[in-house]
C-alpha positions in Angstrom: 34.1 -18.8 27.8 34.3 -15.6 26.0 31.6 -12.9 26.4 31.0 -10.3 23.8 29.5 -6.9 24.6 26.6 -6.4 22.3 25.1 -3.0 22.1 21.5 -3.1 23.3 18.9 -2.2 20.8 17.2 1.1 21.2 13.4 0.4 21.3 12.7 4.2 21.0 14.6 4.5 17.8 13.0 1.4 16.3 9.5 2.7 17.3 10.3 6.1 15.8 11.4 4.6 12.5 8.4 2.3 12.3 5.9 5.2 13.0 7.6 7.4 10.5 7.3 4.7 7.8 3.7 4.1 8.8 2.9 7.8 8.4 4.5 8.0 5.0 2.7 4.9 3.8 -0.5 6.3 5.0 0.2 9.5 3.1 1.0 7.5 -0.1 -2.2 5.6 0.2 -4.5 8.6 0.5 -2.8 10.4 -2.4 -2.4 7.5 -4.9 -5.3 5.2 -4.1 -7.7 5.1 -7.1 -5.9 8.1 -8.6 -7.0 6.9 -12.0 -10.7 7.0 -11.1 -11.0 9.8 -8.5 -11.7 12.6 -8.9 -14.2 12.0 -11.7 -13.9 14.0 -14.9 -11.4 16.7 -15.7 -11.8 20.3 -14.7 -11.0 22.8 -17.6 -8.2 24.5 -15.5 -6.5 21.1 -15.2 -7.1 20.4 -18.8 -5.5 23.8 -19.8 -2.4 22.7 -18.0 -2.5 19.4 -20.0 -3.1 21.3 -23.3 -0.1 23.5 -22.7 1.9 20.4 -21.7 0.9 18.6 -25.0 1.9 21.7 -27.0 5.3 22.0 -25.2 6.0 18.3 -26.0 5.0 18.8 -29.6 7.0 22.0 -30.2 9.8 21.7 -27.7 8.9 25.1 -26.3 8.7 24.7 -22.5 7.8 28.1 -21.2 8.6 30.0 -18.0 5.1 31.4 -17.9 2.0 30.3 -19.8 -0.2 33.3 -20.3 -3.5 31.5 -21.1 -6.2 31.2 -18.4 -5.2 34.3 -16.4 -1.6 33.2 -16.6 0.3 30.4 -14.8 3.9 29.9 -13.8 5.4 27.2 -15.9 7.4 24.9 -13.5 4.5 22.6 -12.6 3.1 22.5 -16.2 6.5 21.5 -17.5 6.8 18.7 -14.9 3.3 17.6 -15.9 4.5 17.5 -19.5 6.9 14.7 -18.6 4.1 12.8 -17.0 1.9 13.2 -20.0 4.7 12.1 -22.3 5.1 8.9 -20.3 1.6 8.1 -19.3 -0.4 9.7 -22.1 -3.2 12.3 -22.2 -5.2 11.0 -19.3 -6.5 13.1 -16.3 -4.5 11.0 -13.8 -1.3 11.8 -15.7 -1.8 15.4 -14.7 -2.8 14.5 -11.1 -0.1 12.0 -10.3 2.4 14.8 -10.3 0.4 16.5 -7.5 0.2 13.2 -5.6 4.0 12.9 -5.8 4.7 16.3 -4.4 1.9 16.1 -1.9 3.5 13.0 -0.5 6.9 14.7 -0.3 5.3 17.6 1.5 4.6 15.2 4.4 8.3 14.5 4.7 9.0 18.2 4.5 6.7 19.0 7.3 8.2 16.2 9.4 11.7 17.4 8.9 10.8 21.0 9.5 8.9 20.3 12.7 11.8 18.1 14.0 14.3 20.9 13.2 12.2 23.4 15.0 11.5 21.5 18.2 14.5 19.2 18.7 16.7 20.4 21.5 20.4 21.0 20.9 22.7 18.3 22.3 23.9 20.7 25.1 20.4 21.2 26.3 19.7 17.5 26.3 22.8 16.8 28.4 21.8 19.5 30.9 18.3 18.2 31.1 19.5 14.7 31.9 21.8 15.9 34.6 19.1 18.0 36.2 16.7 15.1 36.1 19.2 12.9 37.9 20.0 15.5 40.5 16.3 16.3 41.2 15.7 12.7 42.0 12.0 12.8 40.9 10.1 9.6 40.7 11.7 8.0 37.6 8.7 6.0 36.4 6.3 8.9 36.2 8.9 11.4 35.1 9.8 9.0 32.2 6.2 8.6 31.2 5.5 12.4 31.4 8.6 13.4 29.5 8.2 11.0 26.6 4.7 9.5 26.9 6.0 6.1 27.9 8.3 5.8 24.9 11.8 6.8 24.3 10.9 9.5 21.7 12.1 13.0 22.2 9.9 16.1 22.0 11.1 17.1 18.6 10.5 13.6 17.1 7.1 13.4 18.8 5.9 16.8 17.4 7.4 15.9 14.0 5.5 12.6 13.8 2.2 14.1 14.9 2.5 17.0 12.5 3.3 14.7 9.6 0.5 12.3 10.6 -2.0 15.2 10.6 -0.9 16.3 7.1 -0.9 12.8 5.8 -4.5 12.3 6.9 -5.7 15.9 6.1 -8.7 16.1 3.8 -7.5 19.6 2.9 -4.1 18.5 1.7 -5.2 15.2 0.3 -7.8 16.9 -2.0 -5.2 19.2 -3.6 -2.7 16.4 -3.8 -5.1 14.6 -6.2 -5.9 17.6 -8.5 -3.6 18.9 -11.2 -3.2 22.4 -9.8 0.2 24.0 -9.5 -0.6 25.4 -6.0 0.3 22.0 -4.4 4.0 23.0 -4.9 3.6 25.9 -2.4 3.6 23.9 0.8 6.2 21.4 -0.6 8.8 24.1 -1.5 8.1 26.3 1.4 8.5 23.5 3.9 11.7 22.2 2.5 13.1 25.7 1.9 12.5 26.6 5.5 13.9 23.3 6.7 17.2 23.7 4.9 17.4 27.4 5.9 17.0 26.6 9.6 19.3 23.6 9.4 21.9 25.8 7.8 21.7 28.4 10.6 22.1 25.5 13.1 25.0 23.8 11.4 26.6 26.6 9.4 27.1 24.4 6.3 27.1 26.0 2.9 25.2 23.2 1.2 22.2 23.7 3.4 21.9 27.4 2.4 22.3 26.4 -1.3 19.4 24.0 -1.0 17.3 26.5 0.8 17.9 29.1 -1.9 17.0 26.6 -4.6 13.7 25.5 -2.9 12.7 29.1 -2.1 13.7 30.3 -5.5 11.7 27.6 -7.3 8.7 28.6 -5.2 8.4 31.8 -7.3 7.8 29.6 -10.3 4.7 28.0 -8.8 1.6 29.8 -7.5 0.9 33.5 -6.8 0.5 32.8 -3.0 4.2 32.0 -2.8 5.1 35.6 -3.5 4.4 36.4 0.2 7.1 33.9 1.4 9.8 36.6 1.5 7.9 38.1 4.4 8.2 34.8 6.2 11.8 34.2 5.3 12.7 37.6 6.6 12.0 36.6 10.1 14.7 33.9 10.5 17.1 36.0 8.5 16.6 39.0 10.9 16.6 36.7 14.0 19.8 34.9 13.3 21.4 38.0 11.8 20.7 40.0 15.0 21.9 37.1 17.1 25.2 36.9 15.2 25.7 40.7 15.5 25.0 40.6 19.3 27.4 37.6 19.8 30.1 39.2 17.6 29.8 42.4 19.6 30.1 40.6 22.9 33.0 38.5 21.6 35.0 41.7 20.7 34.3 43.1 24.2 35.5 39.9 25.9 38.6 39.7 23.8 39.4 43.3 24.5 39.1 42.6 28.3 41.2 39.3 28.1 38.1 37.2 28.8 37.8 33.8 27.2 35.4 34.0 24.3 32.7 31.3 24.8 30.0 32.8 22.6 32.1 33.4 19.4 30.1 32.6 16.3 31.0 29.5 14.4 30.5 31.0 11.0 29.9 34.3 9.2 26.1 34.6 9.4 26.0 37.6 7.0 28.0 35.6 4.5 25.7 32.6 4.4 22.6 34.9 4.4 24.1 36.6 1.3 24.7 33.2 -0.3 21.2 32.1 0.4 19.7 35.3 -1.1 22.0 35.0 -4.1 21.0 31.4 -4.8 17.3 32.4 -4.3 17.7 35.3 -6.7 19.4 33.3 -9.4 16.8 30.5 -9.2 13.9 32.9 -9.4 15.6 35.1 -12.0 13.9 33.5 -15.1 10.4 34.2 -13.8 11.4 37.6 -12.5 12.9 38.6 -15.9 9.7 37.4 -17.6 7.6 39.6 -15.3 9.9 42.5 -16.0 9.2 42.2 -19.7 5.5 41.4 -19.2 4.4 43.4 -16.0 0.7 42.8 -16.8 1.1 39.1 -16.2 2.5 39.7 -12.7 -0.8 40.8 -11.3 -3.1 38.7 -13.5 -6.5 38.2 -12.0 -5.5 39.4 -8.5 -6.7 42.9 -9.1 -10.2 41.8 -10.1 -10.9 40.0 -6.8 -8.8 42.2 -4.5 -10.5 43.7 -1.4 -9.0 47.0 -2.5 -11.3 47.0 -5.5 -14.4 47.0 -3.2 -16.2 50.1 -2.1 -15.3 49.3 1.6 -11.9 47.6 1.7 -11.7 47.5 5.5 -15.0 45.8 5.8 -14.2 43.3 3.1 -10.8 42.6 4.7 -12.4 42.0 8.1 -15.0 39.7 6.6 -12.5 37.7 4.7 -10.3 37.3 7.8 -13.3 36.0 9.8 -14.2 33.5 7.1 -10.6 32.3 6.7 -10.2 31.8 10.4 -13.5 30.1 10.7 -12.7 27.6 7.9 -10.6 25.5 10.3 -13.4 25.1 12.9 -16.9 25.9 11.6 -17.4 26.4 7.9 -14.9 25.6 5.2 -14.7 26.1 1.5 -18.0 25.3 -0.2 -16.5 24.7 -3.6 -16.8 21.0 -4.3 -13.4 21.1 -6.1 -11.7 22.3 -3.0 -13.5 20.6 -0.2 -16.4 18.5 1.0 -18.7 21.4 0.5 -18.7 23.8 3.5 -17.1 21.2 5.9 -14.3 22.5 8.2 -10.9 22.2 6.7 -9.6 20.4 9.8 -10.8 17.3 11.5 -12.2 18.2 15.0 -9.2 16.5 16.7 -6.7 18.4 14.4 -8.7 21.6 14.9 -8.5 21.2 18.7 -4.7 20.5 18.6 -4.3 23.5 16.3 -6.2 25.9 18.6 -4.3 24.5 21.6 -1.0 24.9 19.8 -1.7 28.6 18.9 -2.6 29.3 22.5 0.4 27.5 23.9 2.7 29.3 21.4 1.3 32.7 22.4 1.7 31.7 26.0 5.4 30.7 25.4 6.0 34.0 23.7 4.4 36.0 26.4 6.4 34.3 29.1 9.5 34.1 27.0 10.3 30.7 28.2 12.5 28.2 26.4 13.2 28.6 22.7 10.6 31.2 21.6 11.8 31.4 17.9 9.8 28.3 16.7 6.6 29.7 18.1 7.2 33.1 16.6 8.1 31.7 13.2 5.0 29.4 13.0 2.6 32.1 14.1 4.0 34.7 11.8 4.1 32.2 8.9 0.5 31.2 9.4 -0.5 34.9 9.6 1.3 35.9 6.5 0.0 33.0 4.4 -3.6 34.0 5.2 -3.2 37.1 3.1 -3.6 35.4 -0.4 -7.1 34.5 0.8 -8.0 37.5 3.1 -6.9 40.1 0.6 -9.5 38.7 -1.8 -13.3 38.9 -1.7 -14.4 36.0 -3.9 -15.4 32.5 -2.9 -14.5 32.8 0.8 -13.3 30.9 2.6 -10.9 29.8 -0.1 -8.9 26.7 0.7 -6.8 26.9 -2.4 -5.6 30.4 -1.9 -4.8 29.6 1.7 -2.8 26.5 0.8 0.5 28.1 1.9 -0.8 27.8 5.5 -0.5 24.1 5.5 3.0 23.7 6.9 2.6 26.1 9.9 -1.0 25.1 10.6 -0.2 21.4 11.0 3.1 21.9 12.8 1.2 24.1 15.3 -1.3 21.3 15.6 1.4 18.8 16.2 2.9 21.1 18.9 -0.6 21.6 20.3 -1.1 17.9 20.7 2.2 17.6 22.5 1.5 20.6 24.7 -1.9 19.4 25.6 -0.6 16.0 26.7 2.2 17.6 28.6 -0.4 19.7 30.4 -2.5 16.6 31.3 0.5 14.6 32.4 1.7 17.6 34.4 -1.5 17.6 36.3 -1.0 13.9 37.1 2.6 14.6 38.1 1.5 17.2 40.7 -1.2 14.9 41.9 1.4 12.1 42.2 3.5 14.3 44.4 0.6 15.6 46.5 -1.2 12.3 47.1 1.5 9.6 47.9 -1.2 7.1 48.9 -2.5 6.8 45.3 0.8 7.0 43.4 0.3 3.6 41.8 -3.2 4.6 40.6 -1.9 7.9 39.1 0.9 6.1 37.4 -1.6 3.7 35.8 -3.8 6.6 34.7 -0.7 8.2 33.1 0.1 5.0 31.3 -3.5 4.6 30.1 -3.7 8.2 29.0 -0.5 7.9 27.0 -2.0 4.9 25.2 -5.4 6.7 24.6 -3.6 9.7 23.2 -1.9 7.6 20.6 -5.1 5.8 19.7 -7.5 8.7 19.4 -5.8 10.3 16.3 -6.3 7.0 14.5 -10.0 8.0 14.1 -8.8 10.7 11.6 -7.8 8.4 8.8 -11.1 6.5 8.9 -13.0 9.8 8.9 -11.0 11.2 6.1 -11.5 8.0 4.0 -15.2 8.2 4.6 -15.4 11.9 3.7 -13.3 11.7 0.5 -13.7 8.3 -1.0 -17.4 7.7 0.0 -19.3 10.9 0.6 -17.5 13.5 -1.5 -17.0 11.3 -4.6 -20.7 10.4 -4.7 -22.0 14.0 -4.5 -23.7 15.5 -7.6 -21.7 18.7 -6.9 -18.5 16.8 -7.3 -19.6 15.4 -10.7 -20.2 18.8 -12.2 -17.3 20.5 -10.3 -14.9 18.4 -12.5 -16.8 18.7 -15.7 -17.4 15.0 -15.8 -19.9 15.2 -18.7 -17.4 17.1 -20.8 -14.7 14.6 -20.1 -17.1 11.8 -21.1 -17.8 13.7 -24.4 -14.0 14.0 -24.9 -13.6 10.3 -24.5 -16.4 9.6 -26.9 -14.9 11.9 -29.6 -11.4 10.5 -29.0 -12.7 7.0 -29.8 -14.2 8.1 -33.2 -12.2 7.5 -36.3 -10.3 10.4 -37.8 -12.4 10.1 -41.0 -15.5 11.4 -39.1 -15.8 15.2 -39.3 -16.5 16.5 -35.8 -18.0 19.9 -35.1 -17.8 20.9 -31.4 -20.0 23.9 -30.6 -18.7 25.6 -27.5 -21.9 27.1 -26.1 -20.5 27.6 -22.6 -19.1 30.7 -21.1 -15.5 31.1 -19.9 -12.2 32.9 -20.4 -11.3 32.6 -24.0 -8.1 30.8 -25.0 -7.2 31.5 -28.6 -10.8 32.5 -29.4 -12.5 29.5 -27.7 -13.9 29.5 -24.1 -12.1 27.5 -21.5 -14.7 24.7 -21.1 -13.5 23.3 -24.4 -10.1 22.5 -22.9 -11.5 19.3 -21.3 -12.3 18.1 -24.8 -9.1 19.4 -26.4 -6.8 17.8 -23.9 -8.6 14.4 -24.0 -8.5 14.3 -27.8 -5.1 16.1 -28.2 -6.7 18.8 -30.4 -5.5 22.0 -28.7 -3.2 22.8 -31.5 -4.4 23.5 -35.0 -2.2 20.6 -36.3 -4.1 18.3 -33.9 -7.4 19.6 -35.0 -6.6 18.9 -38.6 -5.2 15.5 -37.8 -8.3 14.5 -35.8 -10.7 16.2 -38.2 -12.1 18.4 -35.4 -13.5 21.9 -35.6 -14.3 24.1 -32.6 -16.7 27.0 -33.1 -18.9 29.4 -31.2 -22.7 29.3 -31.5 -22.7 32.5 -33.6 -20.6 30.7 -36.1 -23.0 27.8 -36.4 -24.2 28.7 -39.9 -20.7 28.2 -41.2 -21.0 24.4 -40.8 -21.4 23.2 -44.4 -23.7 20.4 -45.6 -20.9 18.0 -46.1 -21.1 14.5 -47.4 -19.5 11.7 -45.5 -19.5 11.0 -41.8 -20.3 14.1 -39.9 -21.0 14.6 -36.1 -22.1 17.8 -34.4 -22.1 18.2 -30.6 -22.8 21.1 -28.3 -21.0 21.3 -25.0 -24.1 22.3 -23.3 -26.8 19.8 -24.4 -29.5 21.6 -22.4 -29.5 24.6 -24.8 -32.8 24.1 -26.4 -32.4 27.0 -28.8 -29.2 25.7 -30.3 -30.6 22.2 -30.5 -33.6 23.5 -32.5 -31.2 25.3 -34.9 -29.3 22.1 -35.5 -32.5 20.1 -36.2 -33.7 22.8 -38.5 -30.5 23.0 -40.6 -29.7 19.3 -40.5 -33.1 17.5 -40.5 -31.5 14.2 -41.6 -29.1 14.1 -38.6 -30.1 11.7 -35.9 -30.0 13.0 -32.3 -28.6 10.5 -29.7 -27.3 10.6 -26.1 -24.6 7.9 -25.9 -23.6 9.3 -22.5 -24.3 12.3 -20.4 -24.1 14.5 -23.5 -25.9 14.9 -26.9 -24.6 14.4 -30.4 -26.1 14.7 -33.9 -24.8 12.5 -36.7 -25.6 11.5 -40.2 -24.5 7.9 -40.0 
C-alpha cells in the first residue's frame, strides 16, 4: 500500500487569511452601508466639487487645481467626475469615491504595519534556535509568543491596526464625505509601505511605486505638504546605514577580512530614483503653484497661529486640544464627528496611549528594531502640525487626518505590547510558582481569548454612534445643508418651462459672484454653468438684485435659500401679491401657478 506525504495545513495561515478578509469586509460595510442615504443632504463644499466635476465633464477641461472655494487640488475632483459621469449628479456619486479610497486605506495600514513589525527571516531563525536551546515550557511560551495562535508579531499588529482603522468613527466619517482629504492617509500609507519595502528588498519597482504614491499626495490636500518631513526620516536612516556599512566594507576588504555586511544595492541610487519619480509625479501641481503662488497658501494664512497676537500661546493651546481629541474632547463640528466625542474609542485610545509609551520605552532602551517606533512617533508628531498651526475650530479632525496611519499602527502595537506585558507577568509567575502552573496556563489561555473578544465591542459602538445617534441629531441635519438639498431636488423635478428665481440670501465665499451655499442647488440641478442655467430656465441672484425680477407671464417660481428671512419674504409678497406661498418641504417657494 502506497503512502503519500501530504503537507499538513497551516492553521495559523488559514486563521490569518480569514481574519484579514473579515477586517476588510467590516471596513467595506462601514463605508458603503446606506451610502445613498447617509449622510443626509449635501454640504456646499462637497457640492462645489461636484459642480467642478460637472463642468469638467461638459467642457473636457480637467484641471490640476480648481481655484474656487479657497482653492482645491484637482486629483480627487477629477476622480469624482468619473463617478458623476457614471452614476449621475447625486450626493452619493461624490461620496462613493471617498468610501473606495477609505477602504483601500485599511489595506494600506495593514501592509505598512506588517512591513514595520515583521522580523527578518534571519531573526526568526535565530529566535527559534534560541527558544529550543533555552528549553522553556513550550505550552506557555507558545501562548505568550503568539497568543495561542500561529500568527507572528508583525501579522498580529497589522491585523489589529487594520481592524482599528476599519471600525474607527474618525476614519469612517471622512470615508463617507466627498472631501479630498481622505486621500491623505491612503497615499501616505501606501507610499511609506512601498518605500520601506524597497529599502528592505532593494527592488527598483518598489521605489517607483513609492514615488508615485507620494508624488500624487501633493495633488490632494494641503496637510500632505508636510509629508516630506516624514519621508526624510527613512531616507536619512537608510542612507546613513548604507554609508556606515559601505565604510566598514572598505575597511574589511583593505584588511583581507571577509565582507559580511556589504550592501546589497546602491542606496543613494534608489533614493535618487524615488525622489525623481516623486518630483515628476508632483511636477504638474508644483508648476501650477509656481505660476500662481497665491493659491499655494490659500486660506492657511487666515487661520494660522502666526496671525494671532500671541502665537506661542495659540500654538500651545492648539497642541493641547489636538492631543486631547483622542481621549477627552474631540471635534465638535457635526460634519467631522459625533459632536465633541473623542476621536478614538476608549479601547483604541488605551492601546494608542500604551503604544506611545511602549515605543518611547523601546527608543530609550534602544532594544530591538527602534526604527519603526521612531518613524511612527515622528510621523504622528509632524502630522499634528496642520491642526496645531491653526487656531480655528480646534480640535480639528479633518486637518489632523494625516495622523490616521501612525495613530492606528501605534494603537495596534500598543495592543500587542500590552498583551505581551500581561502574558509576561504570567510567564514569570509560571516559573516562580510551579505548584499552580496548570492554573496559570489556563489563565493565559482565557486572557488570549478575552483579548480577541474585547475589541469586538468597537464595531457595535461605532455602528450605534454613526448610524443611530449621529444621523438623527439636528446638528447633522443642518451640517450637511439638508434643507438646501431638498430644495435642489424640488427644483430639479420642475419642468424646464417653469422660470425659477433662486435668491441666494445666505453668506459664504463667492463663486463667480454667487455665495457658496447655492452650490448645493447648482450641483443637484446641474446649473453651475451658464449653459445649464439657461437650459433649466434658472436664475441665481443676490437679495440686492431682487428688484430685477420682472413681472413675467407664464409659470414663475421664486425661492429664497433662507426661508426665515422675514424681510425678504415681505418684499416678495409686496411685489408679487398674486404669488402663492407654500412649503412643499423644509423650504419656502412662491409661485404663480
